[in-house]
N, C-alpha and C positions, 0 to 999 in steps of 0.2 A: 648515795648508796646506803641502803638499809642494812642493819646487822642481821636481819632474818629475811626469809622469803615471806614477807608480810602478808601476801595475798593467799598464802597456803594455810588451810585450816588443819590444825593438828588432828591426827587420826591414829588411834592406838590399835586399830584392827590388826590381828596377827597376820604377818606376811605382807603388810602394806606399808610402803615407805612414803612419808609426807612429800608432796610435791612431785611425785613421779610422773613421767610422761608415758601414756599408753601408746604403743607403737602403731596400733591399728585403729585409733579413734577417728572421729569425723575430721579433725583438723589435718590428719595425715593422709587423707584420701583426696586431697586437693589435686588439681591438674598439674600444678608446679611440681609437687612431690612425685606424682606418677611419671612425669617426664624425666625427672631426675633419676628415678629408679630404672627407667628404660635405658637411659644413658649409662648409668653405672653397670647395668647388666651387660650392655654391649661392650663396655670397657673390660669387664671381668672376663667375658668370653674371648675377646681379642687378646687380652693379656695372658690368659691361660695357654694360648697357642704359641706364645713366645718361648724360645728355648732358654735354657740356663744362660746367664750372661757370658760364661766361659765359651759355650758353643756359639752364642750370638757373635762374639768377636772373632771366633774362628771362621764362621760363615762370612763375616764382613771382610776378613782377610782374603778369602777366596774370591769374593766379588771384586775387591780392590785389585787383585791380580788380573782378573779379566778386564776390568775397566782400564787399568794401566796399559795392558796390551793393546786395547782398542785405540786409546788416545795416542800411544807412542806410534802405532802404525799410521795414524792420521797426522803425525808430526805436530801435535798440539803443543803450543808453548805460550809463554807470556813474558813481557819485559818487566823486570823488577824496577819499580820507580826509585828505589833507594840507591841502587848502583848502576842502573842502566843495563844490567846483565840479562841476557835472554835465558829463561828457565824453561827447559823442555821436559816433558813427561818421559820417564824411563819405565820400561816394562819389567814387571816381576817375572813374567814368563819369558825369560831370556837366560843366557849363560851367566851374565853378571848378576841377574836377579836371584837365580837359584843359589849361586855361590854366597851371595849376601845373606839370604835367609838362613842358610845352614851355618856359615862361619861366624855370623854376628849374633846368633840367637842368645848365647850366654851373656854377651856384652850388653845386648838390648835389655835383658832382664836385670842384670847386676847394676847397670847404670840408670835404671828407671827412676826418675827423681823422687816419686813418693815412697819408694820402697824403704830406703834407709831411714827416712824421716819418720814414717809411721811406726817402724819397728822400734826405734829408739824411744819415741814418746810412749809407746804402749808398754815398754819395759817398766817405766815408772808408774803409768796408770794402773798396770796389773797389781803392783804392790799396794797402791792406794785403794784399789777395789777389793782385793783379797783380804786386806787387813780390816775391812769394814768401814774405812774412813768415808768413802763416797756415799754409802747408804746412810751413815750417821749424819752426814752433812745435809742430805735431802730431807730426812725426817726432822732434823732440827729446824729446817726452813719453814715447816708448817705446824710444828707441834704445839706452840703456844701463841699462835696468831689470833688476835681478836676477830670475831665473826665478820665484822664489817670490812676487814682488810683481807679476808681469807682468799677471795678470788684473785686479787692482784698478787698476793704473796705466793699462792700456788702457781700462778702463771709465770711469775718471775723466777721462782724456784725451778720451774721446768726449763727456763733459759739457762740457768746455771747447770742444770742436770746434763746438758749436752756434753759436758766434759767426760761423762761416763759413757758416751757414745750410745749404742743401742741398748745398753744395760739400763739407761734412763727410763725406758718404757716399763721394764719389769719392776723397777724400784719405785717409780713415782705414780704410775697410773692407779694401782690399787690403793695407795696411800691417799690419793686425791679423793676417792670415794669415802674412805674412813674419816678424813679430815672434815669434809663437809657434813657428814652425818653427825660427827661429834659436836658440831655447833648448831645442830638442829636444821640443817639444810639438806636438800635432796642429794643423795650420793651420786645420782646420775649426773648432776651438774659438775660435781667434783671430778668424776671420771672423765667427762668431756673436756673440762678445762685443762686437766693434767695431760690428757692425750693430745689435744690440739697444741698446747704449749710446747710439748716435746716434738711433735711431728711437723706441724705447720710452721713452727719457728725453729726448725732443726739447724739451720745455718746461721742462727743469731745467738750470741752468748756474750756475757760480760767477761768470760774467761777464754783463753786459747784452748781449743778442743782438738782432738785427733782429726776431725774433718778439715780443720784449717790446714793441717799438714798435708792431707791428701789432695785437697783442691789446689793449694799453692804449687805442689809438685807437678800436677797435671798441667796447670797454667804455664809453669816454667817450660815444660816440654813442648807445649804448643807455641809459646813465644819464640822458641829457638828456630822455628821455621823462617822467621823474619830476622831475628837478632840472636845468634848463637850464644851470646854472652849475657842475655837477659836473665835475671833471677827474681822470682816472686817468692817472698818469705811467708811463713805462717802468720806473721803479724801484718801482712799487707792490707787486710781489711778490718783490722782490730777496732779502730775508732768507729767505723760504720757499724760493725757488728755490735759493739757496746751500746751505741745509741739505739740500734734496731731492737735490742732485747728489751729496753725500757719502753719504747713505743709500742711494740707488739704486745707486751704484758698489759699495757694500758688499753689497747684495742680489745684484747680478749676480755678484760674486765668490763669495759663499756658495753660490748655486745651481749655478754652474758647477763649483766644486770638489767639492761634495757630491753632485751629481746628474749633470751632463753629462759630467764626466771619467770617472766609473765606467761610465756608459752607453756612451760612445764606446769605452772600453777593452775592455768585455766582449763586444762584438759582433764577429763574424768580419770579417776584412778583405775588401775588394772584390776580385773576380777580377782577375787581372793584365791580362787583355785589355780590361777596361773601366775600368781605373784612369786617373786624370787624368795628363797628362804633366807631371810635376813635375821633370823634368830641368832642371838649372840653377837651381832655386829655392833651393838651399842653398849653403853655403860663401860664396865671395867675392861672388857675385851678391847674396845677402841682405844682406851687410854694406854693399855699395854702395848698395842701395836704402834702407837704414835710416840709415846713418851720414851725418852732416852734413859737407859740404865745408868747408874752412877759411874760405872767404869767407862761407858761411852762418853759421858759428859767430861770426864777427866781426860780421856783421849783427845777430844776436840779442843780442850783448853791447851793441852801440850802441843797439839798440831798447830794451833793458831800462833802460839809463841814461836814455834819453829819457823813458821811462815814469815813473821816479821823479822826474825833474826836473819834468815836467809836473804830477804830483800834488802835489809840494812847492810849486810856484808857486801852484796853486789853493788849497791849504790855507792858505798864508801870506797870500794875498790876501783870504781870508775871515775872518781873525782880527780886524781892526779892526771895531768895532761899526758904524761908518758906511760900511763897504765896499759898493761897488755890487754885489758878489756875494752880499750878504745881502738878505733880503726886507724887507718893511715892518716897522718897529720892530726891525730887527736880527735877525729870525728866520732861522734856518738852514733850517728845514723848508720855508719859502716862498722859499728862495733861487732866483735865476734859474739857478743851476747845476743845480738839481733840476728846476725847471719847464721849463728849456730843455736837458734832458739830451741830447736828440737832437743838438743843435748841438755840445755838449761831446764826445759820443762820436764824432761825425763828424770833428771836429778831431783828437781823440786818435788815431783809426785812421789818418787821413791823415798825421799827424806821424810815428807809429811806422813806417808803411809807407815813407815817404820816407826816414827815417833808416836803416832797414834796407836799403832799395834802394841808397842811396848807398854804404853800407859793403860790401854784397855785390856791387855792380856791376850790379844789375838796373835801377837808375834812373841814367841818364847825364846827364840835364839837366832843367831845369824844365818843359820841354815834355811829358815823360813823365807828369807828375802829372795834368794835365787829360786827357791821352789815356787813362790808366787809368780816370779817372772816367767818361769817355764810354763806354768799353767796359762798365763796370759798369752804366751807365744803359741800354745796349742790352739787357743781359740782364734788366733790370727790365720790359721791354716787356710780357711776358705778364701780369705782376702788375698793371701799369697798366691794361691792357685789362679784366681781371677787376674791378678796383676801380671802373671806370665802371659796370658792371652792378650791383655790390653797393651803390654809393653811391645809385643811383637807387631801388633796392628799399627801402633803409632810409629814404630820404627819403619815399617813398610810404607806408611803414609808419607813420611818424610823422605825416604830414599827415592821413591818413585817421582816425587815432585808434584804429585796430584794435589796435595794440600796447599802448596805454595802457589801453583797455577790457579787453583780454585779461589784462593784468597785474593790474588791480584785481579783476576777477572771479576770476582764479586765486588771488590772495592771500586774497580773502574765502573761497574754497572751502577753502584750506589752513587758515585760521583755524577755520572751522566743523568741519573734520575733526580739529582739534587737532594739525595737523602743524607741527612746529617746524623751525628751521633745520637741525639735524643730520640729521633725517629727509629733508628736501628735498634735502640734499647727496647722499645715496645715490641718490635718484631721478635727479638730474642726471648723476651718474657712470654709472649704468646706461644711461640714454637715449643719452648722448653716446658711450659706449663702443661701443654697437651701431651707431650712425650712422657712427662712425669706420671701421668695417669696410668700408663702401662709399664713404664720402666722406672721402678721406685728406688733403684740403687743410684744415689747421687753421684758416687764416684764413677760408676759405669756410664751414666748419661753424660757427665762432663768429659770423660775420656772420648766419648763419641762426637760431641759437638765442639769441644774446645779447639781441636785442630783446624776447624773452619772459622769459627767466630773470632777467636783471639787474633790470629794473624790478619784476618780481613779488617778488623777494626784498628789494629795497629797501623795498617796502611792508611787509615783515615785519621791517624794521630791520636787515637784513643788508647790509653795505657791498658795493658792486660789486667791490671788490678781492678779497673773500672768494669771491664767485661765480666770478670769473676764476681764482682759485687752484684751485678745485674742477674747473673746466673743463680746466685744464692736465693734470690727472691723466687724465681721460677721453680727452683728445685725443692722448695720447702712447702709452699702454701697449699698445694693440692695433695700433699701426703695424707692429710686428715680426711679426705673424702674418697680415696680410691680403695676399693676392696682388693686390689692387687697387692697391697702392702700386708705382710705377715703380721705387722703390729696393729693394723686396723682390725684384723680378725681377733688378735689377742685382746684389744680394748673391748671388742664386742663381747668376748667371754667374760670380762670383768663386769660389763654392763648387765649381763644375764644373771649375775649373782643377785642382783636386786630386782630384775624383771626377766623372768625366764623366756618370755615370748619375744623379747627384743630381737630384731633382725638387722640386716645390713641397712635397710631403709631407716630404722630407728636411729642408728648411730649417724648415718649420713645426713639425715635431716637436722640433727643437732649440731653437727660439725660444719655444714655448708655455710651458714651465715658467718661463722667465725673465719672460715677459710677465705671467703670472698672479701670480707672486710680487711683481713690481714694483707691480702694480695694488693688491694687498692692502696691502703695506708703505707705499706712498705715501698711500693712503687713511687708514690708521691714523696716519701722521705728521700729516696734516692735522687729524684729530680731536684728537690730542694738542696740536697747535698751538692749535686752537680752545679746548680746555679750559683751557689755560694763559693764554690771552689775549695771546699774543705778537704784536706788530705784524708784518704781512706784509712791510712795507717801510717806508722813511722816510715818516712821516706817513700810514701806511695801516693803520688798526686792523683786526683780524680780526673784531671784533664790537663 
């Protein structure tokens, strides 16, 4: 890996950026790109016709009511292989069904597994975010990295940035362009690397993220169809997610350096009259944008110390066999630290944000902390609204028995066909990858497919944690190529800062090689994980 785009000839023409890729040059008029643009156009048109996820689940609830009525009328049932009990479909369009929908609505929402988890975690994340800690962490990750390591550093920082949820896009994508330009490389590459790292690697991180809390809650709800006592924690995929973040950062680096750099450098520059206005993007301005202020560096030092103190206190407190932080019989796997990881994470984020804020001057008093939390909760409003629709749909799905019957029949079909877990995994990846092109909300899609996939594979003796890990792959990789994502459009806007004529095809043609490579590499990593039998997380076997 070279420290520069060595094939790029420096050019100081005003408005022209070294190594830029013209969106409409000869190389982009290839048949492959034309086909890609047609597919993306079709996806965009189809996706634009989809209703808001809230209404989507409302419509699905109506369809479920009609389906349950038809199946119940036909006396459709299945025999649960676990207990030999016959499970019959119940109709929502019945006296009992209507009563259940009305009387259980509040309970369905209040007991929805992801609800409490995500709210508690986000209370802490809001403090870390509003205090400036998360933004400072991201900037520190790329501010002083040598040019030859910039691609990997930016890609891995994107994996860490997932802790900031969707805010990672806003914080890191523009910084990617500035960081690459600061070391003499094309800012287009920096924007693409940052965007793909955040989007296509969205469900991989070396840290526990809010998405872990959401997915584990939905998986738990789906697993209850087969085992009402089954619990999937936010740590259930941690080992796999940690390894994935390193592997994906390496894949992004390899494809960028071996494919995208050469492609960008080989194409002619954009005409000057259409070049983006890059004046002021280099020199002192870039340094100011990337460099941390003295108070920010002080805040990060204090937050780092607080992190190690917090971890040390937790570890020391868990050492005694009779510690209240251990589970029944002194078990660490069943420790309340793991089962209540949402509370621990919320406290940790709040502590680090408060310590950083006091040192950096962004937190001036105790009143600021609850104010930050309140601001964070206000931003959660769209998710809370969506959760209401999802919680009702999942409750109906469980009450009618449609999910359980479908899972039993589906598992029986897979057994009759001789389909094993590894083959089923490929099917899940392909189905969810295609759905993700139009439905870019990871939580909404998992809420849609988990009630079918999780119990079906549980009946094939595949743990819910493994099914969730496979879903992570499909949910992430195509995020970087679908124009249905609001953040795809946002990344295009940042790209146009350096190339005004850049369009959807420009960004998609740069992200597609990375997206495909990540999908293949991540899938192979899971199969290797499966073959070796490595736990996916604490107390979470892969098979």
